[in-house]
N, C-alpha and C positions, 0 to 999 in steps of 0.2 A: 597746472599747479595744484588744483584740487585733488587730482588723482595721486600725486606725490604725497600730499598731506595725509590722505587716507591711508596710503601705504605706510607712512611713518607711524601712524597709530595702529594700523591693522596687523603689522608684522609681529610686534611684541605681544599683542593680544592673541594672535594665532599661536605664538610660542606657548603662551599660558594654557591655551585650550588643548593643544596637541602633544606637548612634550612628554607627559606621563605615559602616553601610549607607546613610546619608543624604548621603554625599559632601560637596559644598560647603555643604549646608544643615545639616551636622552640628552646628556651633556653636549655631545657633538651636534645634535640637531638644534638645540637651543642656541649654542654658540654660533652655528652657521647662520641662523636667522638674524641674530643680533649683528653679525658681521655684515650681512646684506643691508640691514637698517642703517648701520654706520656709514656704509658706502653711499647710500641714498642721501643721508644727511650732509655728507661732505660734498656730494655732487650738487645738491640744491644750493648749498652755501656758496660754492664756487660760481654757479650759474647766475645767482641773483645778488651777489655781494654788492655790485655797483649799480644794481637796478633800483627801480622805485619801490616804495613800500606797497605791499599787496594786502588789501583788506577784502575779506570774503564774509558775506552776511547772508542769513536765511532765516526762515521761520521754523521753529521746532514744533510747537503746538499752541493751542488757544484755550484759555479758560475764561468763559464769559466774554468780556470786552478786552481782556488782557492777552496780548500776543507775547509768547515767550520765544525769544530769538536765540540764535547762536552766532558767533563771529570768530574769525581767525584773523590774526595780524601777523604778516610775514615781513619782518624787517631784519636788520643786521643782528640785533640782540637775540631775537627768537631763532634765527639761523645758527648763530654760534652756540647758543644754549642747546639746540637740538644735537649739534655735533658733540658737545661736552657730555650730555646725558647718555647718548648712545656709545660714545667711546669709553667712558668710565664703566658703563654697564658691560661692554664687551670685555674690558680688562677683568671685571669681577667674574664674568663667565669663564674666562681663561684660567684665572687663579683658582676658581672653585673646582675645576676639573681635577686638579691634583689634590686640593684640600678635602674634597668629598669622595675621593677615590674608593675608599672602603665602606662607604655608607650605602646601605641597601635602599634608603629612602631618597636618594639623590634625584630621581625623576621629579618628585614632588618639590624638592628644593629649587630645581631649575625652572619649573613651572612658575613658582612664586617670583623668581627673578624676572620672568617675562611680564607678570602682572605689575610688578614694581616699575619696570621700564615704561610700560603702557601708561601707567598713572602719571609718571613724571612727564612724559611727552604730552599728555593732555594739558597739564599745567603750563607747559612751555608754549604750546601752539594756540590754545584758545584765548580769545580776548574778550571774554564774557564772564562776569563774576560768578554767575550761577554754575557754569560749567567748570570754572576753576575750583569752586567749592566741591563739586561732585568728584573731581579728580583728586582734590586734597583728601577727601574721605577715602578714596581708593589707595592713596599713598599710605594713609594711616592703617588701613586694613592689611596691605601687603607688608608693611613694617611689622605689624603685630604677628603675622604669619611667619615672617623670616626670623624675627627675634625669638619667637617661641617655637622654632622649628623642631628642636629636640625637647618637645613638651613633656616627655617623661622625666626630664631633669627638673627638679624643683627650682633651681636658679634661673633656668630659661623661662619657666612659666611665670615666675615673679617679675622678671625683667619685661616680658611681653605685657603683663598686666599693668606695670608702671607706665610703659609707653602708651598703652591704650588709654589710660586715665589722663595722662598729660595731653594727648590729642583731643580728648573730649573737652578739656578745659580750654584749649585753643579754639575748639569749635564754637563755644559760647560767644567768644569775642567775634569770630568770623560771622556767625549768624546775626548777631546784633548789628554789626556793620552793614551786612546785606540789607537788613530790614530798614535801617536808617537811610541808606542810599536809595533804596527803591521808593521809600515814602517821599523822598525829595525829588527824584528824577524820573520815576516810573519806568526805569530801565536798568538792566544789569550790564548792558553793553558799555565797556569802558570808553569807547570813542564817543558815544552819545553823552555819557557823563562828563567827559572832558569838554565837550562842546557847550554843555549847559551850565558849567561851573563859571 
């Protein structure tokens, strides 16, 4: 299961890293990778739909006496959401092949789509508030990059800046909640927080 989870995260990240190197074939490469990820998500959902909830935990790093952990929770909700995220991303990739046909910067656009999918998958799979916040920030970054893709157009730049500002406002609430929860429970792990509440 761990290797499949790594694959679900690594494939869209790999798409983000490598897509721009494929030039005019970039849309096909990025779409192929997302197709593979969608198949993996469907396979995992079919395989574990009637199985027990799987929880994976480990230590990330230590600061003084504080251990920062990471955790995954694989249940029906996370499985079906992984299918939805990948399938919708695949549809966007397929639609964008025609929509972006004449754009010389389409390799960059498809790379950004990979980053967005990677970010969304992190939110779906992690069961730890600190990691969910990190991937939330990556969603904000990739949204900014995609909304302002045609940055030479003033309207696109303004829209990207508005999205960036609104995300920062949301961040204030998110960070405040993280601080309150950690002061109460000394953990970002949602399972630990549920147990202690």
